[in-house]
PDB file of the backbone (N, CA, C, O) and the ligand in Angstrom, with CONECT records:
HET     ZN  A 101       1
ATOM      1  N   UNK A   1      -6.196 -13.981   8.953  1.00  0.00           N
ATOM      2  CA  UNK A   1      -7.361 -14.298   8.115  1.00  0.00           C
ATOM      3  C   UNK A   1      -8.506 -13.359   8.453  1.00  0.00           C
ATOM      4  O   UNK A   1      -9.427 -13.735   9.178  1.00  0.00           O
ATOM      5  N   UNK A   2      -8.455 -12.159   7.942  1.00  0.00           N
ATOM      6  CA  UNK A   2      -9.505 -11.209   8.228  1.00  0.00           C
ATOM      7  C   UNK A   2     -10.497 -11.135   7.072  1.00  0.00           C
ATOM      8  O   UNK A   2     -11.679 -10.848   7.259  1.00  0.00           O
ATOM      9  N   UNK A   3      -9.990 -11.400   5.886  1.00  0.00           N
ATOM     10  CA  UNK A   3     -10.819 -11.192   4.708  1.00  0.00           C
ATOM     11  C   UNK A   3     -10.626 -12.333   3.723  1.00  0.00           C
ATOM     12  O   UNK A   3      -9.565 -12.466   3.115  1.00  0.00           O
ATOM     13  N   UNK A   4     -11.638 -13.140   3.572  1.00  0.00           N
ATOM     14  CA  UNK A   4     -11.513 -14.320   2.727  1.00  0.00           C
ATOM     15  C   UNK A   4     -11.523 -13.986   1.240  1.00  0.00           C
ATOM     16  O   UNK A   4     -11.231 -14.844   0.406  1.00  0.00           O
ATOM     17  N   UNK A   5     -11.861 -12.728   0.902  1.00  0.00           N
ATOM     18  CA  UNK A   5     -11.876 -12.353  -0.510  1.00  0.00           C
ATOM     19  C   UNK A   5     -10.596 -11.607  -0.905  1.00  0.00           C
ATOM     20  O   UNK A   5     -10.529 -11.017  -1.983  1.00  0.00           O
ATOM     21  N   UNK A   6      -9.582 -11.634  -0.031  1.00  0.00           N
ATOM     22  CA  UNK A   6      -8.309 -10.982  -0.330  1.00  0.00           C
ATOM     23  C   UNK A   6      -7.679 -11.616  -1.566  1.00  0.00           C
ATOM     24  O   UNK A   6      -7.986 -12.758  -1.907  1.00  0.00           O
ATOM     25  N   UNK A   7      -6.787 -10.866  -2.244  1.00  0.00           N
ATOM     26  CA  UNK A   7      -6.129 -11.429  -3.435  1.00  0.00           C
ATOM     27  C   UNK A   7      -5.441 -12.753  -3.119  1.00  0.00           C
ATOM     28  O   UNK A   7      -4.864 -12.929  -2.046  1.00  0.00           O
ATOM     29  N   UNK A   8      -5.512 -13.667  -4.060  1.00  0.00           N
ATOM     30  CA  UNK A   8      -4.992 -15.007  -3.814  1.00  0.00           C
ATOM     31  C   UNK A   8      -3.494 -15.009  -3.536  1.00  0.00           C
ATOM     32  O   UNK A   8      -3.031 -15.693  -2.624  1.00  0.00           O
ATOM     33  N   UNK A   9      -2.744 -14.251  -4.312  1.00  0.00           N
ATOM     34  CA  UNK A   9      -1.304 -14.253  -4.133  1.00  0.00           C
ATOM     35  C   UNK A   9      -0.792 -12.853  -3.815  1.00  0.00           C
ATOM     36  O   UNK A   9      -0.837 -11.972  -4.673  1.00  0.00           O
ATOM     37  N   UNK A  10      -0.312 -12.639  -2.611  1.00  0.00           N
ATOM     38  CA  UNK A  10       0.225 -11.321  -2.240  1.00  0.00           C
ATOM     39  C   UNK A  10       1.375 -10.912  -3.160  1.00  0.00           C
ATOM     40  O   UNK A  10       1.533  -9.733  -3.479  1.00  0.00           O
ATOM     41  N   UNK A  11       2.164 -11.878  -3.579  1.00  0.00           N
ATOM     42  CA  UNK A  11       3.312 -11.602  -4.427  1.00  0.00           C
ATOM     43  C   UNK A  11       2.896 -10.924  -5.728  1.00  0.00           C
ATOM     44  O   UNK A  11       3.526  -9.963  -6.170  1.00  0.00           O
ATOM     45  N   UNK A  12       1.835 -11.435  -6.330  1.00  0.00           N
ATOM     46  CA  UNK A  12       1.395 -10.899  -7.611  1.00  0.00           C
ATOM     47  C   UNK A  12       0.719  -9.545  -7.478  1.00  0.00           C
ATOM     48  O   UNK A  12       0.624  -8.795  -8.449  1.00  0.00           O
ATOM     49  N   UNK A  13       0.249  -9.232  -6.279  1.00  0.00           N
ATOM     50  CA  UNK A  13      -0.483  -7.995  -6.084  1.00  0.00           C
ATOM     51  C   UNK A  13       0.395  -6.887  -5.535  1.00  0.00           C
ATOM     52  O   UNK A  13      -0.050  -5.749  -5.387  1.00  0.00           O
ATOM     53  N   UNK A  14       1.645  -7.221  -5.232  1.00  0.00           N
ATOM     54  CA  UNK A  14       2.561  -6.226  -4.681  1.00  0.00           C
ATOM     55  C   UNK A  14       2.862  -5.135  -5.701  1.00  0.00           C
ATOM     56  O   UNK A  14       2.994  -5.407  -6.894  1.00  0.00           O
ATOM     57  N   UNK A  15       2.969  -3.903  -5.223  1.00  0.00           N
ATOM     58  CA  UNK A  15       3.356  -2.805  -6.109  1.00  0.00           C
ATOM     59  C   UNK A  15       4.756  -2.325  -5.761  1.00  0.00           C
ATOM     60  O   UNK A  15       5.291  -2.649  -4.701  1.00  0.00           O
ATOM     61  N   UNK A  16       5.345  -1.544  -6.673  1.00  0.00           N
ATOM     62  CA  UNK A  16       6.699  -1.036  -6.483  1.00  0.00           C
ATOM     63  C   UNK A  16       7.706  -2.153  -6.183  1.00  0.00           C
ATOM     64  O   UNK A  16       8.369  -2.140  -5.145  1.00  0.00           O
ATOM     65  N   UNK A  17       7.809  -3.092  -7.078  1.00  0.00           N
ATOM     66  CA  UNK A  17       8.728  -4.198  -6.867  1.00  0.00           C
ATOM     67  C   UNK A  17       9.820  -4.194  -7.933  1.00  0.00           C
ATOM     68  O   UNK A  17       9.623  -3.719  -9.051  1.00  0.00           O
ATOM     69  N   UNK A  18      10.961  -4.729  -7.559  1.00  0.00           N
ATOM     70  CA  UNK A  18      12.010  -5.013  -8.522  1.00  0.00           C
ATOM     71  C   UNK A  18      11.949  -6.496  -8.810  1.00  0.00           C
ATOM     72  O   UNK A  18      11.902  -7.316  -7.893  1.00  0.00           O
ATOM     73  N   UNK A  19      11.951  -6.837 -10.085  1.00  0.00           N
ATOM     74  CA  UNK A  19      11.822  -8.240 -10.426  1.00  0.00           C
ATOM     75  C   UNK A  19      12.973  -8.681 -11.318  1.00  0.00           C
ATOM     76  O   UNK A  19      13.571  -7.878 -12.034  1.00  0.00           O
ATOM     77  N   UNK A  20      13.261  -9.942 -11.259  1.00  0.00           N
ATOM     78  CA  UNK A  20      14.292 -10.523 -12.112  1.00  0.00           C
ATOM     79  C   UNK A  20      13.707 -11.710 -12.844  1.00  0.00           C
ATOM     80  O   UNK A  20      13.048 -12.566 -12.254  1.00  0.00           O
ATOM     81  N   UNK A  21      13.955 -11.744 -14.126  1.00  0.00           N
ATOM     82  CA  UNK A  21      13.500 -12.887 -14.906  1.00  0.00           C
ATOM     83  C   UNK A  21      14.703 -13.519 -15.583  1.00  0.00           C
ATOM     84  O   UNK A  21      15.413 -12.869 -16.352  1.00  0.00           O
ATOM     85  N   UNK A  22      14.925 -14.797 -15.288  1.00  0.00           N
ATOM     86  CA  UNK A  22      15.972 -15.515 -16.007  1.00  0.00           C
ATOM     87  C   UNK A  22      15.315 -16.616 -16.817  1.00  0.00           C
ATOM     88  O   UNK A  22      14.542 -17.419 -16.295  1.00  0.00           O
ATOM     89  N   UNK A  23      15.636 -16.637 -18.101  1.00  0.00           N
ATOM     90  CA  UNK A  23      14.968 -17.563 -19.000  1.00  0.00           C
ATOM     91  C   UNK A  23      15.554 -18.968 -18.885  1.00  0.00           C
ATOM     92  O   UNK A  23      16.765 -19.159 -19.006  1.00  0.00           O
ATOM     93  N   UNK A  24      14.689 -19.938 -18.653  1.00  0.00           N
ATOM     94  CA  UNK A  24      15.113 -21.331 -18.549  1.00  0.00           C
ATOM     95  C   UNK A  24      14.576 -22.135 -19.710  1.00  0.00           C
ATOM     96  O   UNK A  24      14.635 -23.365 -19.714  1.00  0.00           O
ATOM     97  N   UNK A  25      14.052 -21.432 -20.690  1.00  0.00           N
ATOM     98  CA  UNK A  25      13.334 -22.097 -21.769  1.00  0.00           C
ATOM     99  C   UNK A  25      14.316 -22.638 -22.816  1.00  0.00           C
ATOM    100  O   UNK A  25      15.305 -21.984 -23.148  1.00  0.00           O
ATOM    101  N   UNK A  26      14.034 -23.823 -23.321  1.00  0.00           N
ATOM    102  CA  UNK A  26      14.803 -24.366 -24.427  1.00  0.00           C
ATOM    103  C   UNK A  26      16.299 -24.367 -24.186  1.00  0.00           C
ATOM    104  O   UNK A  26      16.771 -24.902 -23.182  1.00  0.00           O
ATOM    105  N   UNK A  27      17.061 -23.758 -25.120  1.00  0.00           N
ATOM    106  CA  UNK A  27      18.513 -23.770 -24.979  1.00  0.00           C
ATOM    107  C   UNK A  27      19.026 -22.684 -24.043  1.00  0.00           C
ATOM    108  O   UNK A  27      20.231 -22.593 -23.807  1.00  0.00           O
ATOM    109  N   UNK A  28      18.145 -21.874 -23.517  1.00  0.00           N
ATOM    110  CA  UNK A  28      18.555 -20.914 -22.499  1.00  0.00           C
ATOM    111  C   UNK A  28      18.781 -21.660 -21.183  1.00  0.00           C
ATOM    112  O   UNK A  28      18.011 -22.552 -20.827  1.00  0.00           O
ATOM    113  N   UNK A  29      19.827 -21.293 -20.477  1.00  0.00           N
ATOM    114  CA  UNK A  29      20.116 -21.971 -19.211  1.00  0.00           C
ATOM    115  C   UNK A  29      20.102 -20.990 -18.049  1.00  0.00           C
ATOM    116  O   UNK A  29      20.788 -21.189 -17.046  1.00  0.00           O
ATOM    117  N   UNK A  30      19.323 -19.941 -18.191  1.00  0.00           N
ATOM    118  CA  UNK A  30      19.243 -18.941 -17.145  1.00  0.00           C
ATOM    119  C   UNK A  30      20.235 -17.812 -17.340  1.00  0.00           C
ATOM    120  O   UNK A  30      20.346 -16.920 -16.499  1.00  0.00           O
ATOM    121  N   UNK A  31      20.963 -17.851 -18.462  1.00  0.00           N
ATOM    122  CA  UNK A  31      21.961 -16.803 -18.705  1.00  0.00           C
ATOM    123  C   UNK A  31      21.336 -15.544 -19.278  1.00  0.00           C
ATOM    124  O   UNK A  31      21.941 -14.472 -19.242  1.00  0.00           O
ATOM    125  N   UNK A  32      20.118 -15.673 -19.811  1.00  0.00           N
ATOM    126  CA  UNK A  32      19.405 -14.492 -20.279  1.00  0.00           C
ATOM    127  C   UNK A  32      18.580 -13.934 -19.130  1.00  0.00           C
ATOM    128  O   UNK A  32      17.544 -14.488 -18.763  1.00  0.00           O
ATOM    129  N   UNK A  33      19.053 -12.839 -18.573  1.00  0.00           N
ATOM    130  CA  UNK A  33      18.417 -12.301 -17.376  1.00  0.00           C
ATOM    131  C   UNK A  33      17.910 -10.882 -17.636  1.00  0.00           C
ATOM    132  O   UNK A  33      18.621 -10.037 -18.181  1.00  0.00           O
ATOM    133  N   UNK A  34      16.685 -10.652 -17.240  1.00  0.00           N
ATOM    134  CA  UNK A  34      16.112  -9.314 -17.368  1.00  0.00           C
ATOM    135  C   UNK A  34      15.728  -8.811 -15.994  1.00  0.00           C
ATOM    136  O   UNK A  34      15.063  -9.507 -15.227  1.00  0.00           O
ATOM    137  N   UNK A  35      16.149  -7.607 -15.694  1.00  0.00           N
ATOM    138  CA  UNK A  35      15.807  -7.016 -14.406  1.00  0.00           C
ATOM    139  C   UNK A  35      15.001  -5.751 -14.659  1.00  0.00           C
ATOM    140  O   UNK A  35      15.357  -4.927 -15.501  1.00  0.00           O
ATOM    141  N   UNK A  36      13.939  -5.619 -13.938  1.00  0.00           N
ATOM    142  CA  UNK A  36      13.092  -4.451 -14.143  1.00  0.00           C
ATOM    143  C   UNK A  36      12.473  -4.000 -12.831  1.00  0.00           C
ATOM    144  O   UNK A  36      12.577  -4.662 -11.799  1.00  0.00           O
ATOM    145  N   UNK A  37      11.832  -2.859 -12.914  1.00  0.00           N
ATOM    146  CA  UNK A  37      11.172  -2.327 -11.732  1.00  0.00           C
ATOM    147  C   UNK A  37       9.807  -1.849 -12.169  1.00  0.00           C
ATOM    148  O   UNK A  37       9.654  -1.289 -13.255  1.00  0.00           O
ATOM    149  N   UNK A  38       8.837  -2.063 -11.345  1.00  0.00           N
ATOM    150  CA  UNK A  38       7.489  -1.669 -11.729  1.00  0.00           C
ATOM    151  C   UNK A  38       6.767  -1.001 -10.575  1.00  0.00           C
ATOM    152  O   UNK A  38       6.927  -1.379  -9.414  1.00  0.00           O
ATOM    153  N   UNK A  39       5.973  -0.003 -10.916  1.00  0.00           N
ATOM    154  CA  UNK A  39       5.178   0.663  -9.880  1.00  0.00           C
ATOM    155  C   UNK A  39       3.746   0.139  -9.897  1.00  0.00           C
ATOM    156  O   UNK A  39       2.947   0.456  -9.016  1.00  0.00           O
ATOM    157  N   UNK A  40       3.435  -0.662 -10.905  1.00  0.00           N
ATOM    158  CA  UNK A  40       2.133  -1.325 -10.904  1.00  0.00           C
ATOM    159  C   UNK A  40       2.315  -2.715 -10.322  1.00  0.00           C
ATOM    160  O   UNK A  40       3.421  -3.075  -9.920  1.00  0.00           O
ATOM    161  N   UNK A  41       1.261  -3.493 -10.272  1.00  0.00           N
ATOM    162  CA  UNK A  41       1.404  -4.824  -9.719  1.00  0.00           C
ATOM    163  C   UNK A  41       2.220  -5.688 -10.666  1.00  0.00           C
ATOM    164  O   UNK A  41       2.248  -5.467 -11.877  1.00  0.00           O
ATOM    165  N   UNK A  42       2.872  -6.664 -10.089  1.00  0.00           N
ATOM    166  CA  UNK A  42       3.726  -7.545 -10.871  1.00  0.00           C
ATOM    167  C   UNK A  42       2.934  -8.260 -11.957  1.00  0.00           C
ATOM    168  O   UNK A  42       3.409  -8.432 -13.079  1.00  0.00           O
ATOM    169  N   UNK A  43       1.730  -8.670 -11.611  1.00  0.00           N
ATOM    170  CA  UNK A  43       0.913  -9.371 -12.602  1.00  0.00           C
ATOM    171  C   UNK A  43       0.607  -8.466 -13.799  1.00  0.00           C
ATOM    172  O   UNK A  43       0.679  -8.895 -14.951  1.00  0.00           O
ATOM    173  N   UNK A  44       0.266  -7.204 -13.506  1.00  0.00           N
ATOM    174  CA  UNK A  44      -0.053  -6.280 -14.578  1.00  0.00           C
ATOM    175  C   UNK A  44       1.184  -6.058 -15.462  1.00  0.00           C
ATOM    176  O   UNK A  44       1.082  -6.016 -16.688  1.00  0.00           O
ATOM    177  N   UNK A  45       2.345  -5.918 -14.824  1.00  0.00           N
ATOM    178  CA  UNK A  45       3.585  -5.696 -15.556  1.00  0.00           C
ATOM    179  C   UNK A  45       3.926  -6.896 -16.427  1.00  0.00           C
ATOM    180  O   UNK A  45       4.336  -6.747 -17.578  1.00  0.00           O
ATOM    181  N   UNK A  46       3.752  -8.090 -15.862  1.00  0.00           N
ATOM    182  CA  UNK A  46       4.082  -9.298 -16.609  1.00  0.00           C
ATOM    183  C   UNK A  46       3.124  -9.481 -17.778  1.00  0.00           C
ATOM    184  O   UNK A  46       3.500  -9.995 -18.832  1.00  0.00           O
ATOM    185  N   UNK A  47       1.881  -9.053 -17.578  1.00  0.00           N
ATOM    186  CA  UNK A  47       0.929  -9.156 -18.669  1.00  0.00           C
ATOM    187  C   UNK A  47       1.347  -8.259 -19.823  1.00  0.00           C
ATOM    188  O   UNK A  47       1.155  -8.610 -20.987  1.00  0.00           O
ATOM    189  N   UNK A  48       1.925  -7.092 -19.502  1.00  0.00           N
ATOM    190  CA  UNK A  48       2.388  -6.222 -20.578  1.00  0.00           C
ATOM    191  C   UNK A  48       3.661  -6.785 -21.202  1.00  0.00           C
ATOM    192  O   UNK A  48       3.924  -6.583 -22.387  1.00  0.00           O
ATOM    193  N   UNK A  49       4.441  -7.487 -20.397  1.00  0.00           N
ATOM    194  CA  UNK A  49       5.644  -8.139 -20.923  1.00  0.00           C
ATOM    195  C   UNK A  49       5.297  -9.236 -21.930  1.00  0.00           C
ATOM    196  O   UNK A  49       6.104  -9.579 -22.794  1.00  0.00           O
ATOM    197  N   UNK A  50       4.121  -9.763 -21.810  1.00  0.00           N
ATOM    198  CA  UNK A  50       3.727 -10.832 -22.737  1.00  0.00           C
ATOM    199  C   UNK A  50       3.593 -10.303 -24.158  1.00  0.00           C
ATOM    200  O   UNK A  50       3.672 -11.072 -25.116  1.00  0.00           O
ATOM    201  N   UNK A  51       3.390  -9.003 -24.302  1.00  0.00           N
ATOM    202  CA  UNK A  51       3.089  -8.449 -25.605  1.00  0.00           C
ATOM    203  C   UNK A  51       4.093  -7.423 -26.114  1.00  0.00           C
ATOM    204  O   UNK A  51       4.001  -6.979 -27.258  1.00  0.00           O
ATOM    205  N   UNK A  52       5.042  -7.047 -25.282  1.00  0.00           N
ATOM    206  CA  UNK A  52       6.032  -6.061 -25.709  1.00  0.00           C
ATOM    207  C   UNK A  52       7.243  -6.115 -24.795  1.00  0.00           C
ATOM    208  O   UNK A  52       7.218  -6.787 -23.764  1.00  0.00           O
ATOM    209  N   UNK A  53       8.303  -5.408 -25.171  1.00  0.00           N
ATOM    210  CA  UNK A  53       9.469  -5.303 -24.314  1.00  0.00           C
ATOM    211  C   UNK A  53      10.527  -6.349 -24.595  1.00  0.00           C
ATOM    212  O   UNK A  53      10.373  -7.184 -25.487  1.00  0.00           O
ATOM    213  N   UNK A  54      11.605  -6.298 -23.827  1.00  0.00           N
ATOM    214  CA  UNK A  54      12.772  -7.117 -24.121  1.00  0.00           C
ATOM    215  C   UNK A  54      12.529  -8.604 -23.875  1.00  0.00           C
ATOM    216  O   UNK A  54      13.064  -9.448 -24.594  1.00  0.00           O
ATOM    217  N   UNK A  55      11.729  -8.925 -22.866  1.00  0.00           N
ATOM    218  CA  UNK A  55      11.441 -10.336 -22.617  1.00  0.00           C
ATOM    219  C   UNK A  55      10.599 -10.908 -23.751  1.00  0.00           C
ATOM    220  O   UNK A  55      10.835 -12.017 -24.229  1.00  0.00           O
ATOM    221  N   UNK A  56       9.619 -10.126 -24.165  1.00  0.00           N
ATOM    222  CA  UNK A  56       8.793 -10.546 -25.299  1.00  0.00           C
ATOM    223  C   UNK A  56       9.664 -10.725 -26.543  1.00  0.00           C
ATOM    224  O   UNK A  56       9.524 -11.701 -27.280  1.00  0.00           O
ATOM    225  N   UNK A  57      10.564  -9.767 -26.762  1.00  0.00           N
ATOM    226  CA  UNK A  57      11.446  -9.825 -27.919  1.00  0.00           C
ATOM    227  C   UNK A  57      12.323 -11.072 -27.878  1.00  0.00           C
ATOM    228  O   UNK A  57      12.503 -11.750 -28.890  1.00  0.00           O
ATOM    229  N   UNK A  58      12.857 -11.362 -26.718  1.00  0.00           N
ATOM    230  CA  UNK A  58      13.693 -12.542 -26.539  1.00  0.00           C
ATOM    231  C   UNK A  58      12.913 -13.810 -26.872  1.00  0.00           C
ATOM    232  O   UNK A  58      13.396 -14.671 -27.607  1.00  0.00           O
ATOM    233  N   UNK A  59      11.715 -13.915 -26.330  1.00  0.00           N
ATOM    234  CA  UNK A  59      10.920 -15.121 -26.542  1.00  0.00           C
ATOM    235  C   UNK A  59      10.517 -15.290 -28.003  1.00  0.00           C
ATOM    236  O   UNK A  59      10.568 -16.391 -28.551  1.00  0.00           O
ATOM    237  N   UNK A  60      10.117 -14.187 -28.623  1.00  0.00           N
ATOM    238  CA  UNK A  60       9.681 -14.318 -30.014  1.00  0.00           C
ATOM    239  C   UNK A  60      10.864 -14.594 -30.937  1.00  0.00           C
ATOM    240  O   UNK A  60      10.719 -15.313 -31.925  1.00  0.00           O
ATOM    241  N   UNK A  61      12.039 -14.028 -30.627  1.00  0.00           N
ATOM    242  CA  UNK A  61      13.217 -14.252 -31.470  1.00  0.00           C
ATOM    243  C   UNK A  61      13.821 -15.636 -31.253  1.00  0.00           C
ATOM    244  O   UNK A  61      14.102 -16.348 -32.217  1.00  0.00           O
ATOM    245  N   UNK A  62      14.018 -16.013 -30.011  1.00  0.00           N
ATOM    246  CA  UNK A  62      14.747 -17.236 -29.689  1.00  0.00           C
ATOM    247  C   UNK A  62      13.832 -18.451 -29.616  1.00  0.00           C
ATOM    248  O   UNK A  62      14.203 -19.533 -30.073  1.00  0.00           O
ATOM    249  N   UNK A  63      12.661 -18.290 -29.058  1.00  0.00           N
ATOM    250  CA  UNK A  63      11.802 -19.449 -28.798  1.00  0.00           C
ATOM    251  C   UNK A  63      10.578 -19.496 -29.711  1.00  0.00           C
ATOM    252  O   UNK A  63       9.793 -20.443 -29.667  1.00  0.00           O
ATOM    253  N   UNK A  64      10.427 -18.472 -30.531  1.00  0.00           N
ATOM    254  CA  UNK A  64       9.290 -18.423 -31.469  1.00  0.00           C
ATOM    255  C   UNK A  64       7.983 -18.654 -30.734  1.00  0.00           C
ATOM    256  O   UNK A  64       7.137 -19.427 -31.183  1.00  0.00           O
ATOM    257  N   UNK A  65       7.825 -17.994 -29.624  1.00  0.00           N
ATOM    258  CA  UNK A  65       6.578 -18.113 -28.874  1.00  0.00           C
ATOM    259  C   UNK A  65       6.426 -16.888 -27.976  1.00  0.00           C
ATOM    260  O   UNK A  65       7.384 -16.157 -27.728  1.00  0.00           O
ATOM    261  N   UNK A  66       5.210 -16.685 -27.499  1.00  0.00           N
ATOM    262  CA  UNK A  66       4.996 -15.638 -26.510  1.00  0.00           C
ATOM    263  C   UNK A  66       5.436 -16.141 -25.142  1.00  0.00           C
ATOM    264  O   UNK A  66       5.265 -17.321 -24.834  1.00  0.00           O
ATOM    265  N   UNK A  67       6.004 -15.259 -24.314  1.00  0.00           N
ATOM    266  CA  UNK A  67       6.368 -15.693 -22.975  1.00  0.00           C
ATOM    267  C   UNK A  67       5.135 -16.114 -22.184  1.00  0.00           C
ATOM    268  O   UNK A  67       4.188 -15.338 -22.058  1.00  0.00           O
ATOM    269  N   UNK A  68       5.136 -17.324 -21.656  1.00  0.00           N
ATOM    270  CA  UNK A  68       3.982 -17.784 -20.865  1.00  0.00           C
ATOM    271  C   UNK A  68       3.877 -16.994 -19.567  1.00  0.00           C
ATOM    272  O   UNK A  68       4.866 -16.820 -18.855  1.00  0.00           O
ATOM    273  N   UNK A  69       2.694 -16.524 -19.269  1.00  0.00           N
ATOM    274  CA  UNK A  69       2.493 -15.694 -18.080  1.00  0.00           C
ATOM    275  C   UNK A  69       2.940 -16.410 -16.813  1.00  0.00           C
ATOM    276  O   UNK A  69       3.511 -15.796 -15.912  1.00  0.00           O
ATOM    277  N   UNK A  70       2.679 -17.700 -16.752  1.00  0.00           N
ATOM    278  CA  UNK A  70       3.043 -18.455 -15.554  1.00  0.00           C
ATOM    279  C   UNK A  70       4.554 -18.469 -15.352  1.00  0.00           C
ATOM    280  O   UNK A  70       5.040 -18.371 -14.226  1.00  0.00           O
ATOM    281  N   UNK A  71       5.292 -18.592 -16.459  1.00  0.00           N
ATOM    282  CA  UNK A  71       6.756 -18.579 -16.380  1.00  0.00           C
ATOM    283  C   UNK A  71       7.257 -17.234 -15.877  1.00  0.00           C
ATOM    284  O   UNK A  71       8.202 -17.166 -15.092  1.00  0.00           O
ATOM    285  N   UNK A  72       6.617 -16.167 -16.334  1.00  0.00           N
ATOM    286  CA  UNK A  72       7.033 -14.838 -15.916  1.00  0.00           C
ATOM    287  C   UNK A  72       6.804 -14.636 -14.423  1.00  0.00           C
ATOM    288  O   UNK A  72       7.601 -13.995 -13.738  1.00  0.00           O
ATOM    289  N   UNK A  73       5.723 -15.184 -13.943  1.00  0.00           N
ATOM    290  CA  UNK A  73       5.382 -14.984 -12.538  1.00  0.00           C
ATOM    291  C   UNK A  73       6.256 -15.824 -11.610  1.00  0.00           C
ATOM    292  O   UNK A  73       6.427 -15.491 -10.438  1.00  0.00           O
ATOM    293  N   UNK A  74       6.802 -16.901 -12.136  1.00  0.00           N
ATOM    294  CA  UNK A  74       7.699 -17.713 -11.313  1.00  0.00           C
ATOM    295  C   UNK A  74       8.974 -16.942 -11.003  1.00  0.00           C
ATOM    296  O   UNK A  74       9.857 -17.458 -10.319  1.00  0.00           O
TER     297      UNK A  74
HETATM  298 ZN    ZN A 101      15.237 -17.817 -23.567  1.00  0.00          ZN2+
END
């Protein structure tokens, strides 16, 4: 505890990470899996996923909704 203003979640602030997203929404049972790699922070990458890319495409096609940011971060 050196700095009380440090980012709240180290996980979300990590750079150069490989991430896996498996969709548990609706009739998906985790069989729709997306794996990606990002050199920016995970939060920034997931925010872009909310508006474009294969996860966004999956959500808009199958679930008729935008991927919730919280779900992506889980
Ligand atoms: Zn799905």
